[in-house]
C-alpha positions in Angstrom: -42.2 59.9 -181.8 -40.7 59.8 -178.4 -37.7 57.5 -177.8 -38.4 54.3 -175.4 -37.5 55.5 -171.9 -35.5 52.7 -169.8 -37.2 51.9 -166.5 -35.5 53.4 -163.5 -32.8 51.5 -161.8 -33.9 49.9 -158.7 -33.2 52.0 -155.6 -31.1 50.3 -153.1 -32.2 50.8 -149.5 -30.0 53.4 -147.5 -27.1 51.7 -145.6 -28.7 52.4 -142.4 -31.8 50.5 -143.4 -29.7 47.5 -144.0 -27.8 48.0 -140.9 -30.9 48.3 -138.9 -32.2 45.0 -140.5 -28.9 43.1 -139.6 -29.4 44.4 -136.1 -33.0 43.2 -135.8 -31.9 39.9 -137.3 -29.4 39.2 -134.7 -31.5 40.4 -131.8 -34.6 38.6 -133.0 -32.4 35.5 -133.2 -31.2 35.8 -129.7 -34.6 36.2 -128.4 -35.7 33.1 -130.1 -32.7 31.1 -128.9 -33.5 32.2 -125.3 -37.1 31.5 -125.7 -36.0 27.9 -126.9 -33.4 27.8 -124.0 -30.7 27.5 -126.5 -28.2 29.5 -124.1 -25.0 29.1 -126.2 -26.9 30.1 -129.4 -28.1 33.2 -127.6 -24.7 34.3 -126.3 -23.2 33.9 -129.8 -25.7 36.0 -131.4 -25.4 38.9 -128.6 -21.5 38.6 -128.9 -21.9 39.1 -132.6 -24.2 42.0 -132.2 -22.3 43.9 -129.7 -19.1 43.3 -131.9 -20.8 44.7 -135.1 -22.9 47.4 -133.6 -21.4 48.4 -130.2 -23.6 51.7 -130.3 -26.5 49.9 -132.1 -30.1 50.8 -131.9 -30.7 47.8 -129.4 -27.7 47.8 -127.4 -29.8 48.0 -124.2 -31.8 44.9 -125.3 -28.5 43.1 -126.3 -27.3 43.7 -122.5 -30.4 42.0 -121.2 -30.3 39.1 -123.6 -26.6 38.5 -122.5 -27.7 38.6 -118.9 -30.7 36.2 -119.7 -28.2 33.7 -121.7 -25.7 33.9 -118.8 -28.3 33.1 -116.0 -29.8 30.4 -118.2 -26.5 28.7 -119.1 -24.5 29.2 -115.8 -26.6 30.3 -113.0 -23.9 31.2 -110.6 -22.7 34.0 -108.5 -21.3 36.1 -111.3 -24.5 36.0 -113.3 -26.6 36.9 -110.2 -24.3 40.0 -109.5 -24.6 41.0 -113.1 -28.3 40.8 -112.8 -28.1 42.8 -109.5 -26.0 45.5 -111.1 -28.4 45.8 -113.9 -31.6 45.8 -111.8 -29.9 48.7 -109.4 -30.1 51.2 -112.2 -32.9 53.4 -112.1 -35.7 52.5 -114.4 -33.9 49.5 -115.7 -36.0 48.4 -118.9 -36.8 44.8 -118.7 -36.3 44.6 -114.8 -39.0 42.1 -114.2 -37.8 39.6 -116.7 -34.1 39.9 -115.4 -35.5 39.5 -112.0 -37.5 36.4 -112.6 -34.8 34.8 -114.8 -31.8 35.5 -113.0 -32.9 36.0 -109.3 -36.0 33.8 -109.0 -35.5 33.1 -105.1 -34.8 37.0 -104.6 -31.1 36.5 -104.3 
C-alpha cells in the first residue's frame, strides 16, 4: 500500500514573467490612454514605466508614447523639437505615427 502523495505545490512564474507582465500592463494602459486622448494619464503611466523599468523591454515604445502624450497635451515648440529629434534617427520605429501626431503640418 502506497502512502498518499501530496499534490505538488503550484509553481510561481519566474520573476521575469511577472516583470514583463507589469511592463505590458503599463505600456498597454498608456496606449489606451493615448487612444482616448487622456494625455495626463498616458504621461503618468509612461513616467511610472520609465521609473520602474529604465532598461525595460518596451523602452523604445515608452519613448514614443511619452512623445505622443506631450504632443497631445501641449503641442508647442518643445514637443515638436522632441519629435523632430526622434524622427532624425535612422530607422526610427513609429516614425509615421510621431510625424502624424506631433508634426501634422510638416513643421
